[in-house]
C-alpha distance (Angstrom), angle and dihedral (degrees) to the residues before:
residue distance angle dihedral
V1 . . .
T2 3.85 . .
T3 3.80 120.7 .
L4 3.85 89.5 -111.6
K5 3.79 92.5 53.4
R6 3.75 90.4 48.3
A7 3.83 90.4 49.4
E8 3.85 89.8 49.2
K9 3.80 90.9 53.0
L10 3.77 91.4 50.2
F11 3.81 90.6 47.7
F12 3.75 93.5 53.6
A13 3.81 90.3 44.7
K14 3.82 84.6 56.9
K15 3.89 93.0 -118.1
Y16 3.68 89.9 139.3
E17 3.79 101.5 165.5
T18 3.87 93.5 53.6
A19 3.82 90.6 43.2
A20 3.80 90.7 50.2
A21 3.82 91.4 51.8
L22 3.81 92.3 54.5
L23 3.85 93.4 41.3
R24 3.80 91.7 51.7
K25 3.80 89.7 54.0
I26 3.83 92.0 48.9
V27 3.86 92.4 47.5
E28 3.80 88.7 48.2
D29 3.78 92.9 51.3
E30 3.86 95.5 36.1
P31 3.81 110.4 26.3
E32 3.78 89.3 174.3
N33 3.73 93.4 62.5
G34 3.74 105.0 118.2
R35 3.86 97.0 -173.5
A36 3.77 93.2 52.2
N37 3.80 92.4 48.1
S38 3.76 89.7 48.8
L39 3.79 94.5 49.8
L40 3.78 92.4 43.5
G41 3.86 90.0 51.3
D42 3.78 88.8 49.5
V43 3.87 90.6 52.2
Y44 3.75 93.2 49.8
Y45 3.82 90.2 47.3
L46 3.80 91.9 53.2
Q47 3.77 91.4 47.0
G48 3.85 90.9 51.4
Q49 3.81 93.6 -113.5
Y50 3.78 91.8 133.3
D51 3.78 98.9 165.4
K52 3.79 92.0 56.2
A53 3.85 90.9 41.8
I54 3.89 90.5 57.0
S55 3.86 96.1 55.4
H56 3.82 92.6 50.8
L57 3.80 95.4 41.3
L58 3.82 91.1 48.8
R59 3.80 87.7 50.2
A60 3.82 91.9 47.9
S61 3.77 93.1 50.5
E62 3.83 88.9 54.6
L63 3.74 95.0 47.5
N64 3.82 103.5 37.7
E65 3.75 120.4 80.6
H66 3.76 92.2 -149.5
K67 3.80 95.7 50.8
A68 3.87 101.8 160.0
A69 3.82 95.5 94.4
D70 3.84 92.0 49.5
L71 3.84 90.1 49.2
F72 3.76 91.9 47.5
R73 3.87 90.8 52.6
L74 3.86 88.5 45.4
G75 3.84 88.0 53.8
Q76 3.74 89.8 51.3
T77 3.80 90.9 51.1
Y78 3.78 92.5 51.1
E79 3.81 89.1 49.3
K80 3.84 90.6 52.9
M81 3.79 88.5 49.9
K82 3.76 88.4 54.1
K83 3.83 92.0 -117.4
P84 3.86 98.8 137.2
K85 3.79 98.9 173.3
E86 3.79 93.9 52.6
A87 3.82 90.3 44.0
I88 3.84 92.8 53.0
R89 3.70 93.5 45.1
T90 3.81 90.2 49.7
F91 3.76 96.4 46.8
L92 3.78 90.4 51.6
K93 3.81 90.3 49.8
A94 3.80 89.0 52.7
Y95 3.75 90.2 51.9
E96 3.72 91.5 48.1
A97 3.81 88.5 53.9
D98 3.86 92.3 48.9
E99 3.75 121.6 13.6
N100 3.84 90.7 -169.4
M101 3.77 87.9 72.0
K102 3.81 95.9 89.4
E103 3.83 89.1 164.6
C104 3.81 86.3 76.7
L105 3.84 88.1 66.9
F106 3.77 89.9 47.7
M107 3.78 93.0 50.6
T108 3.78 93.4 45.9
G109 3.80 88.6 56.2
F110 3.80 90.4 44.2
V111 3.82 91.7 54.6
Y112 3.88 91.2 47.2
L113 3.82 89.3 50.6
S114 3.80 103.0 40.4
H115 3.83 101.5 34.9
E116 3.81 106.7 22.1
R117 3.82 100.7 29.7
N118 3.81 87.0 -141.0
K119 3.77 105.3 156.7
K120 3.79 96.0 -177.8
K121 3.84 95.4 51.6
T122 3.85 90.6 43.7
I123 3.79 90.0 53.9
E124 3.82 91.0 47.6
Y125 3.86 96.1 54.6
W126 3.75 97.1 35.8
Q127 3.82 91.3 49.3
R128 3.79 87.2 52.9
F129 3.84 89.9 48.9
V130 3.79 91.5 49.8
D131 3.83 91.8 48.2
E132 3.82 95.5 44.5
A133 3.80 106.9 31.3
V134 3.73 97.2 64.5
S135 3.74 97.7 158.4
D136 3.82 98.5 39.0
P137 3.87 113.3 120.7
Q138 3.82 88.4 -138.9
R139 3.77 93.7 57.6
E140 3.79 98.9 92.3
K141 3.78 93.3 46.8
V142 3.88 90.1 50.0
A143 3.83 88.8 49.0
T144 3.92 88.8 51.6
V145 3.78 91.9 53.4
L146 3.77 91.6 44.7
R147 3.75 89.6 59.2
F148 3.84 88.4 58.1
L149 3.85 92.3 45.1
N150 3.84 94.2 49.2
D151 3.75 91.3 56.9
P152 3.84 105.5 103.5
N153 3.87 88.2 -145.0
F154 3.85 94.0 56.3
V155 3.77 109.6 103.6
L156 3.76 120.8 -167.6
P157 3.80 113.8 -132.9
D158 3.75 116.7 -111.4
K159 3.82 116.6 -105.6
N160 3.87 88.9 -106.6
S161 3.72 95.5 44.0
P162 3.90 117.4 123.0
I163 3.76 87.2 -132.3
S164 3.74 111.2 84.1
L165 3.78 124.3 -135.4
E166 3.81 89.5 -113.3
E167 3.85 90.2 55.0
A168 3.76 92.2 48.5
L169 3.81 91.9 52.3
M170 3.78 90.6 49.7
L171 3.74 94.6 47.6
G172 3.80 97.3 38.5
G173 3.71 99.3 -108.5
T174 3.81 139.6 -33.5
G175 3.77 92.3 -76.5
A176 3.81 94.1 62.5
G177 3.80 98.8 87.6
A178 3.80 95.2 -90.2
E179 3.73 115.6 -179.9
T180 3.80 109.2 -125.7
K181 3.83 120.1 -122.2
T182 3.74 132.0 -165.5
G183 3.72 120.6 -116.3
E184 3.77 91.6 -109.3
D185 3.80 96.7 63.7
K186 3.72 97.3 34.0
G187 3.78 93.3 108.4
A188 3.81 94.8 43.1
G189 3.72 104.2 85.8
H190 3.73 99.3 28.9
E191 3.81 100.9 101.1
K192 3.82 87.7 76.5
A193 3.72 89.4 42.5
K194 3.78 90.6 62.7
E195 3.74 90.6 59.5
K196 3.85 92.6 50.0
N197 3.77 100.5 49.6
D198 3.78 129.7 24.5
G199 3.76 91.4 -159.9
K200 3.72 95.5 73.5
E201 3.78 95.9 73.2
L202 3.83 90.6 54.0
L203 3.74 86.4 75.2
D204 3.81 89.6 70.6
D205 3.71 106.3 82.1
D206 3.82 92.5 -177.8
K207 3.78 87.7 86.1
L208 3.71 86.1 75.3
N209 3.82 95.4 55.9
């Protein structure tokens, strides 16, 4: 078994530290190895080492013929680093590389919603997602949130608002008599919230990992 195959097995077994050690050695010996760069970028992403993830994912997207998955992960990394413009640009590049990756449309809308609070752009990309991703399990949840967003009376909370985005989606906007919560107790009552509104869990992009 080659070192790369061994590293792949370790990666899929979630033994990231051992996989990373092998992948670093491969990349050192073969800097042009697109698959090793891609996997190493994934490991760093999953470990929260976003700066390191970016350099390897960028390299992988240059080396690999099928670059959409590398670009998608790169977009996720930028999103985690709170770099919305880079994230949006990269998700759209991934979609351009492979139009079957409808999750790129979802994530573009997600970044416009969660980081930019841009209602119009969120609607634009999530409507495209709903129209095109007919078999995606997230589709119905996105359609539910779109119904909120398309209501002209629905107001997105400002980034600094004490009302979280999740609460706004549950309550139909900040103008709907929402009770403000502090950042500390934001997570406390959210188990019940999940039952009430399917849209809340859309705000967790880790489902797409």
